[in-house]
C-alpha positions as CSV (number, residue, x, y, z in Angstrom):
1,V,95.3,24.5,72.4
2,R,96.8,28.0,72.5
3,G,95.7,30.4,75.3
4,P,97.3,33.8,75.2
5,S,97.7,35.2,78.7
6,L,95.9,38.5,79.0
7,L,98.3,39.4,81.8
8,S,100.6,40.6,79.1
9,S,98.0,42.6,77.3
10,D,97.5,46.4,77.4
11,F,95.0,46.7,80.3
12,A,93.8,50.0,79.0
13,R,92.5,48.1,75.9
14,F,91.7,44.9,77.7
15,G,88.6,44.0,75.7
16,E,90.1,45.0,72.4
17,E,93.3,43.0,73.1
18,A,91.2,39.9,73.9
19,K,89.2,40.2,70.7
20,R,92.4,40.6,68.7
21,M,93.8,37.4,70.1
22,L,90.7,35.5,69.2
23,S,90.8,36.9,65.7
24,L,94.5,35.8,65.4
25,G,93.5,32.2,66.2
26,A,93.6,31.8,70.0
27,D,91.6,28.9,71.2
28,W,91.2,30.1,74.8
29,L,91.8,33.3,76.7
30,H,93.9,32.7,79.8
31,I,93.0,35.1,82.6
32,D,95.4,35.3,85.6
33,V,93.7,36.2,88.9
34,M,96.1,37.2,91.7
35,D,95.3,38.4,95.2
36,A,98.6,39.8,96.4
37,H,98.6,37.1,99.1
38,F,99.1,33.7,97.5
39,V,101.3,35.5,95.1
40,D,102.8,39.0,95.4
41,N,101.1,40.6,92.4
42,L,97.5,41.9,92.3
43,T,95.5,41.7,89.1
44,I,91.8,41.3,88.3
45,G,88.7,39.6,89.6
46,P,85.1,38.7,88.7
47,P,84.0,42.3,87.8
48,V,86.5,42.6,85.0
49,I,85.8,39.0,83.8
50,K,82.1,39.9,83.8
51,S,82.7,43.0,81.7
52,L,84.9,41.0,79.3
53,R,82.2,38.4,78.9
54,Q,79.6,41.0,78.1
55,Y,82.0,42.5,75.5
56,L,83.0,39.3,73.8
57,G,79.7,37.3,74.1
58,P,79.1,33.7,75.2
59,D,81.4,31.8,72.9
60,P,85.1,32.4,73.9
61,F,86.5,30.0,76.5
62,F,87.7,31.9,79.6
63,D,90.4,29.9,81.2
64,C,90.7,31.4,84.7
65,H,93.9,30.7,86.7
66,L,93.1,31.5,90.3
67,M,96.3,32.4,92.1
68,I,94.5,33.3,95.3
69,S,94.6,32.0,98.9
70,E,90.9,31.1,99.4
71,P,89.6,30.2,95.9
72,T,86.6,28.2,97.2
73,K,85.0,31.4,98.6
74,Y,84.8,32.9,95.1
75,L,83.8,30.0,92.8
76,K,80.2,31.1,92.4
77,S,81.3,34.6,91.7
78,F,83.6,33.5,88.9
79,K,80.8,31.3,87.4
80,E,78.4,34.3,87.5
81,A,81.0,36.5,86.0
82,G,81.4,34.2,83.0
83,A,84.3,31.9,83.7
84,S,84.3,28.8,81.5
85,G,86.9,27.0,83.6
86,V,88.8,27.6,86.8
87,T,92.2,26.3,87.7
88,L,93.0,26.2,91.4
89,H,96.3,25.7,93.1
90,I,96.5,22.4,94.9
91,E,98.6,24.3,97.6
92,T,95.4,26.2,98.6
93,L,93.1,23.2,99.0
94,E,92.4,20.9,101.9
95,N,90.0,18.6,100.0
96,A,90.7,18.8,96.3
97,K,88.3,16.1,95.3
98,Q,85.4,17.9,97.0
99,V,86.3,21.3,95.5
100,I,86.5,19.7,92.0
101,K,83.0,18.4,92.5
102,E,81.8,21.8,93.5
103,V,83.4,23.5,90.4
104,K,81.8,21.0,88.1
105,S,78.4,21.3,89.8
106,L,78.6,25.0,88.9
107,G,79.0,24.1,85.3
108,M,82.7,25.0,84.9
109,K,85.7,23.0,83.8
110,A,87.9,22.0,86.8
111,G,91.6,22.4,86.7
112,L,94.4,22.1,89.3
113,A,97.8,23.8,89.2
114,L,101.2,23.0,90.7
115,K,103.8,25.5,91.7
116,P,107.4,24.5,90.6
117,K,108.3,23.2,94.1
118,T,105.1,21.1,94.5
119,S,105.3,17.4,93.8
120,I,103.0,15.7,91.3
121,E,102.2,13.3,94.2
122,E,99.9,16.0,95.5
123,V,97.5,15.5,92.6
124,E,98.0,11.8,91.6
125,Q,94.8,10.7,93.4
126,V,92.6,13.2,91.5
127,L,93.9,13.0,87.9
128,D,90.8,11.1,86.8
129,D,88.5,13.9,88.3
130,I,90.0,17.0,86.7
131,D,89.7,18.4,83.2
132,L,93.2,20.0,83.2
133,L,96.4,20.0,85.1
134,L,98.6,23.1,85.0
135,I,102.3,22.6,85.5
136,M,103.8,26.0,86.2
137,T,107.1,26.5,84.3
138,V,107.9,29.7,86.3
139,E,107.1,30.8,89.8
140,P,103.5,32.2,89.6
141,G,102.9,35.9,90.1
142,F,104.6,37.8,87.3
143,G,104.9,37.4,83.5
144,G,108.2,37.5,81.5
145,Q,110.1,34.9,83.5
146,E,112.5,32.4,82.1
147,F,111.2,28.9,81.3
148,M,112.1,26.2,83.9
149,M,113.3,23.3,81.9
150,D,113.3,20.9,84.9
151,M,109.5,21.1,85.1
152,M,109.4,18.9,81.9
153,D,110.0,15.8,84.1
154,K,106.7,16.5,85.8
155,V,104.9,16.9,82.4
156,K,106.4,13.6,81.2
157,K,105.4,11.7,84.3
158,I,101.8,13.1,84.3
159,R,101.4,12.2,80.6
160,E,102.5,8.6,81.3
161,K,99.9,8.4,84.2
162,A,97.1,10.3,82.4
163,P,97.3,9.8,78.6
164,S,94.1,11.7,77.8
165,L,94.4,14.5,80.3
166,N,94.8,18.2,79.2
167,I,98.2,19.1,80.5
168,Q,98.8,22.9,80.5
169,V,102.1,24.7,80.8
170,D,102.4,28.3,81.7
171,G,105.5,30.5,82.0
172,G,108.4,31.3,79.7
173,L,106.7,29.8,76.7
174,N,108.0,31.0,73.3
175,E,108.4,29.6,69.8
176,E,111.4,27.5,71.0
177,T,110.4,26.4,74.5
178,V,106.9,25.4,73.3
179,K,108.5,22.6,71.2
180,I,110.2,21.3,74.4
181,A,107.0,21.4,76.4
182,A,105.0,19.7,73.6
183,K,107.5,16.9,73.2
184,A,107.3,16.3,77.0
185,G,103.5,15.9,76.7
186,A,101.9,19.3,77.1
187,N,99.0,20.0,74.9
188,V,97.6,23.3,76.3
189,I,100.0,26.2,75.8
190,V,99.8,29.5,77.7
191,A,102.0,32.3,76.5
192,G,101.9,36.0,77.3
193,S,105.0,38.1,76.6
194,S,106.1,36.0,73.6
195,I,102.7,36.6,71.9
196,F,101.9,40.2,72.8
197,K,105.4,41.4,72.2
198,S,105.8,39.5,69.0
199,K,106.1,41.4,65.7
200,D,103.5,39.0,64.3
201,P,101.4,37.6,67.1
202,G,99.2,35.6,64.7
203,D,102.3,33.8,63.4
204,T,103.5,33.1,66.9
205,I,100.1,31.6,67.8
206,K,100.3,29.5,64.7
207,V,103.8,28.2,65.5
208,M,102.6,27.2,69.0
209,R,99.6,25.3,67.5
210,L,101.9,23.4,65.1
211,A,104.2,22.5,68.0
212,V,101.6,20.2,69.6
213,P,101.9,16.7,68.2
214,V,99.0,15.4,66.1
215,S,98.6,12.5,68.6
216,Y,97.2,15.1,71.2
217,T,94.8,17.0,68.9
218,H,92.0,14.6,69.8
219,L,92.0,16.1,73.3
220,R,90.7,19.4,72.0
221,A,87.3,18.0,71.3
222,H,86.1,18.1,74.9
223,E,87.9,21.2,76.1
224,T,85.1,23.7,75.8
225,P,81.7,23.3,77.4
226,E,79.0,21.7,75.3
């Protein structure tokens, strides 16, 4: 699965950029929500997502990565805005299992995210409950950072523990590092700068799709809501 990160798009042409990515073969649209508290940057929230949903219609999968300190306060707002799935940072949750149930009860896919310094032990007890696990391969907050190779050990260990789980990687992904991530076991690729700054974004998206081993393609069948 390829999910261009709209954080790297031209915000003055946000809807057009999103539509362009879909026309070039994107499977999902990755939307980074930041509150200037959990991370230093400040980006967008439910109102913008709602406008994007109205512009694009009901079909595109909106993969919303919530880099915010109190995500549970806003789950209903994101659902009403049109989020298809929300990924919450384990570092912000006191009772992950309960929050996952709440997300699913709202009709959204439930994901958890790990910052680079957070151990996979923090999520091992809920791997069977989530639809996706995001392994951050940069420090969350800003695009254009360098890929953290040492995060691949986390990906490998999670893939061994959860063979059918969607494992997402986000940060520093390009046509070369995507091969490393896919080999480690990642099957959901988020890329921003490398796609939007590419001379041929469509070709870059295609390369990223081909990097994911065929053995993982069966996971795509259940990634969008029925």
